[in-house]
Each structure stands twice: as structure tokens, then as C-alpha cells.
Phi, psi and omega in degrees: 000140187260142174222079186306131181293336184280356185254159166248153184232158177246162178293340179269009176075027170264153172238155181221138175237138186235136172229110185064238179260004183247137182245145170245137188225143172209191174256152182287165176304317177308308185298314181295327177294319180291323179285327185093200182293120175281128185245348181195140170239122187243114177232115179240028178251014180301133181087351181270143170265123182236154172276159175302141178077004175280154180281128180250356179168188175227162171236134181251127172250180185304322187249353190204161166242135179235140175289152174246129186249135177291126179295321179220167184286143179167187179253128179282125190245337185207142172252136175298101186291342175298331182285346178296320178257354186214059179299342178296349176301333183292323180283318187281327185209071186298333182266354183240252182302341184269009175303157185248314184219162168237158185206153170269127180282140174287317177215100180308333178296339180301329185298326183299336178284349180280169184289135173276177193297316185298313180295318179297316180302317176296323183293333182263351175048000000 
């Protein structure tokens, strides 16, 4: 299982990558394995400002639907449109083609409070 060092992680198994004031968010390899085959990603919060830990969407697998939680506060600006026709990208490449949203961060420093790769790897054991 992969735990890229350049990302930060949440206890709810989302990852976040930051460039300037823009963040990219998806679910971890651990999360997609636990969920199984992803069949749909639903995000209806584009353009909305949300607080950390608020639900920004859902991911639907063959046997379950799971909420997606924002790692930090900010405005959701973009959905990965490739997932509309290819939700399996989340399973195939969760840290690349399977990213879910982009957002403008309220405070980029908040990302530092999230788990680093080593801590996240220990937490999922």
C-alpha cells in the first residue's frame, strides 16, 4: 500500500496536496480498498465554502455509500470531471487520476495539523 510523503492525511482517510492556496483532495488507497469497486462520486458543493470536517460529497461503491469530509476549511472550486465517466480511477490511481476535488484554502497553515505519511501508515496499521 502506498503512503506518499508529499501528502497529508485525515483520520477519515482523505488525502490533501497543496500548491500555494489551492489544495487537491481525494481518498487514500486504504479507503478505496476498504470500499471496494467505486461506481460513482457525487460532489454537489462546488462553489461552497465549508469548514474542516464538513461533508463535501459522497463516494458510492458496489455495496455502500460513504461520506467525504473536507480536511481543512475553504471553498470547493472544482470536481475531477474525469470521474463522471470513469469512477474506477479512484480504485486504479487514488493519488493521481482519482483525485476528487480542488479547493481554495482559508488558511494553508491548517494543513500542517493533519497526519503525515508515517503517522497515517501507523494509524491504518
